[in-house]
N, C-alpha and C positions, 0 to 999 in steps of 0.2 A: 404436500408440504410446500411452504413458501420458500422459494429459492433464495430470497434475501437473507433468511435466517442462516442458511448454510454458508452464505458468502460473508458472514459477519462473525468476528471473534473478539474476545476480550483478552488482553495480555497486559499484565502488571497494571491494571486499572485503566488501560487505554483501549478504546474501541477501534477496531480495524474493520473496514468494509472493503472487500475485494470488488473491483469494478473493471476487471479485465475486459478488453474489447477486441473485436476481430477486424483485421485489415487483410483483405485477400484471404489466403488460406491459413494465415497465422493469427495467433492470439497474443496480445500485448498485455503484460501485467501492469495493473493500475490499482491505486488504492486511495481511500479517504481515511484519515486518522483523526480520532478525537484524543487529544493528549492534554494532560494537566501540567501547566507551566506555572511559574511564579505569578503570572498575570491572570490565572484562571484557566478554564477549559478553552481550548483552541482547536479549530478544525484545520488540518493540513491536507492538501490534495496533491498527490503525485500522479500527474497525468500519464506518465509512462516511465516505468523504472528503466527501460532501455535508454531513454533520453537522459534521465536523472543521473545514471551511472555511466553514460556515454558508451553503452554496449549495444550497438544496433542489432546484433544477432540474438539478443535476449527476447526470443519469441518461442511460442509453443504451438503444438498441433491441436491442443484442446483447451477449452475454458478451464477445465478442472486442473490441468497442469499449470496454466498461467496463474490461477488463483492460489495454488499451493506455493508457487514461487513468491507471489505477492505477500502471503502471510510470513514466509521465512524472512524475506527482506525487510518487511515492516518490523518484525520482532528485533532484527539486528539494529535497525535505526533507533528503536525505542531503547534497547539495551545500552547503546553507546551515547545516548543523549542528543543525537543529531537533530531530532525534531525540535527540541527546545532551542538549540542554536539557530536553526532556520527561523524560528519565530522571532527571536530577538533581533534578527537582521531586518525583518519586514517592517 
């Protein structure tokens, strides 16, 4: 099975691709989002949820755990419209 399929989900019409990465023994949650805004489809990249939310201890011992966190946080951002707000600032 292709690992990228497992690391991609659709939520409310938005594509989420988990791209968590390893630093030392820890995994850092990271994601790419495809969201539909009033200006059309836009790709948003959150290089590190730990930096985005200013929570340096937001690390995990496995890629699976980091990706699960990525999907939870991405769904929250999509639900509260934060991604559209970020796009309008850029």
